[in-house]
C-alpha positions in Angstrom: 10.5 -13.5 -10.3 11.7 -11.8 -7.2 9.8 -9.4 -5.0 10.8 -6.2 -3.1 8.9 -6.0 0.1 8.4 -2.7 1.8 6.6 -2.4 5.2 5.5 0.4 7.6 7.3 0.8 10.9 7.9 3.5 13.5 9.3 6.6 11.9 12.5 7.9 13.1 13.2 11.4 11.9 16.4 13.6 12.1 16.2 16.3 14.8 16.2 19.1 12.3 13.2 17.7 10.5 11.4 17.3 13.8 11.9 20.9 14.7 10.9 22.0 11.3 7.6 20.0 11.5 6.8 20.8 15.3 3.2 21.5 15.7 1.9 20.4 12.3 -0.5 17.5 12.0 1.2 14.9 9.7 0.6 11.4 8.4 3.8 9.4 7.8 4.4 6.6 5.4 7.8 4.9 5.9 9.6 2.9 3.1 12.7 0.9 3.3 15.6 3.2 3.3 13.5 6.3 3.4 10.1 7.8 4.0 7.4 10.0 2.6 5.5 12.7 4.3 3.0 13.6 1.7 1.3 16.4 3.4 4.6 18.2 4.1 6.9 17.2 1.3 7.5 20.8 0.6 8.6 21.4 4.2 11.4 18.8 3.8 13.2 20.6 1.0 16.6 21.5 2.3 16.1 19.6 5.6 18.6 16.9 5.0 15.7 14.3 4.8 15.0 14.7 1.1 17.1 11.5 0.3 14.3 9.3 1.8 11.8 11.1 -0.4 14.0 10.7 -3.5 14.0 6.9 -2.8 10.3 6.9 -2.8 10.3 8.8 -6.1 11.8 5.8 -7.9 8.9 3.5 -7.0 6.7 2.5 -9.8 3.2 4.1 -9.6 4.4 6.0 -6.4 1.5 8.6 -6.9 -1.1 6.0 -7.0 0.2 3.8 -4.2 0.8 6.9 -2.1 -2.8 8.0 -2.4 -4.1 4.6 -1.8 -2.0 4.4 1.4 -3.4 7.9 2.5 -6.9 6.6 1.9 -6.1 3.5 4.1 -4.7 5.7 6.9 -7.8 7.9 6.9 -10.0 4.7 7.1 -8.0 3.3 10.0 -7.9 6.6 11.8 -11.8 6.9 11.5 -12.7 3.3 12.3 -9.7 1.7 14.2 -9.5 -2.1 14.7 -12.2 -4.5 15.3 -14.5 -4.6 12.3 -15.0 -7.1 9.7 -12.8 -6.9 6.5 -16.0 -5.9 4.4 -16.5 -2.8 6.6 -13.0 -1.6 5.8 -13.6 -2.4 2.2 -16.6 -0.3 2.1 -15.0 2.6 3.7 -12.0 2.4 1.6 -14.2 2.5 -1.6 -15.7 5.8 -0.2 -12.1 7.2 0.4 -11.1 6.1 -3.1 -14.0 8.0 -4.5 -13.3 11.1 -2.5 -9.6 10.8 -3.8 -10.9 10.4 -7.5 -9.1 7.1 -7.8 -10.6 4.7 -10.5 -11.2 1.4 -8.8 -13.1 -1.8 -9.0 -14.1 -4.0 -6.1 -14.1 -7.7 -5.9 -12.7 -8.1 -9.4 -12.1 -11.6 -10.7 -8.7 -11.8 -12.0 -7.4 -14.6 -14.1 -4.5 -16.6 -13.0 -1.8 -17.9 -15.4 0.6 -20.8 -15.1 4.0 -20.0 -16.4 4.5 -21.0 -20.0 0.8 -21.5 -20.5 -1.3 -19.0 -22.5 -4.8 -19.7 -21.0 -6.0 -18.8 -17.7 -6.1 -21.8 -15.1 -8.4 -20.1 -12.8 -9.6 -16.9 -11.2 -9.4 -15.2 -8.0 -11.1 -12.1 -6.4 -8.9 -9.2 -5.7 -10.3 -6.8 -3.0 -9.6 -3.8 -5.2 -8.0 -3.0 -8.6 -7.0 0.6 -8.5 -6.3 2.5 -11.7 -5.9 -0.8 -13.4 -2.3 -1.1 -12.2 -2.4 -1.9 -8.4 -3.9 -4.8 -6.6 -5.2 -3.8 -3.1 -5.7 -6.7 -0.7 -7.3 -6.2 2.7 -7.2 -8.1 6.0 -8.7 -7.4 9.4 -6.6 -9.8 11.5 -4.9 -9.4 14.8 -1.6 -9.9 13.0 -0.5 -10.5 9.3 1.3 -13.9 8.9 3.6 -15.2 6.3 0.5 -17.0 4.8 -1.0 -13.6 4.0 2.2 -12.4 2.3 2.4 -15.7 0.4 -1.0 -15.2 -0.8 -0.4 -11.7 -1.9 2.8 -12.6 -3.7 1.1 -15.6 -5.4 -1.5 -13.5 -6.8 0.8 -11.0 -8.1 3.1 -13.7 -9.6 0.2 -15.6 -11.3 -1.1 -12.4 -12.9 0.7 -11.5 -16.2 0.1 -7.6 -16.1 -0.2 -6.4 -12.7 3.2 -5.6 -11.0 2.3 -3.8 -7.7 0.3 -5.0 -4.8 -0.6 -3.4 -1.5 -1.5 -5.5 1.5 -3.3 -3.8 4.4 -4.2 -5.1 7.8 -6.8 -2.9 9.6 -7.1 -5.3 12.6 -4.1 -4.1 14.5 -3.9 -0.9 16.7 -1.9 0.7 14.1 -2.5 0.2 10.3 -0.1 -2.2 8.9 0.8 -2.5 5.3 3.2 -4.0 2.8 4.0 -2.9 -0.7 4.9 -5.9 -3.1 6.7 -5.3 -6.5 6.8 -8.0 -9.0 10.4 -7.6 -10.9 12.0 -9.7 -13.4 15.2 -11.5 -12.2 
């Protein structure tokens, strides 16, 4: 298995896009080799920035993950850093309900060993959204390689789920990574 890792960063926009969007309140989500500006995707048409949006359109479950990321941004904007993980989990559940996303909290998921048909154990995922995306939350001062490895291992050990989002609410800005399980 190999994984594609996509993370948030500072957004660098072409000047023509900045001019077109000046004065509008926008939440940005950046992806590797592109970005999505969900509230203003229409404004980008013909701006020269659509190639980044098109890259995003190739992502599996892009609509669901985009909505999840929007929810997480709203939670972080409202609460900021400094709370326990469970507080962000409860707030995110409220946002998921408002967004009409089907989700389960603290779901026990079976873990499988390659070549073995029975589960070898279970783990609790913070959220399972629309039965296709794992959502893992942290409230740490910084994400570490251990957090990434944990998310990758959960995804790799599960037979069906292919997409996972890892959020860290503990930093000044919301940090997140998208993990995609792919066959190699």
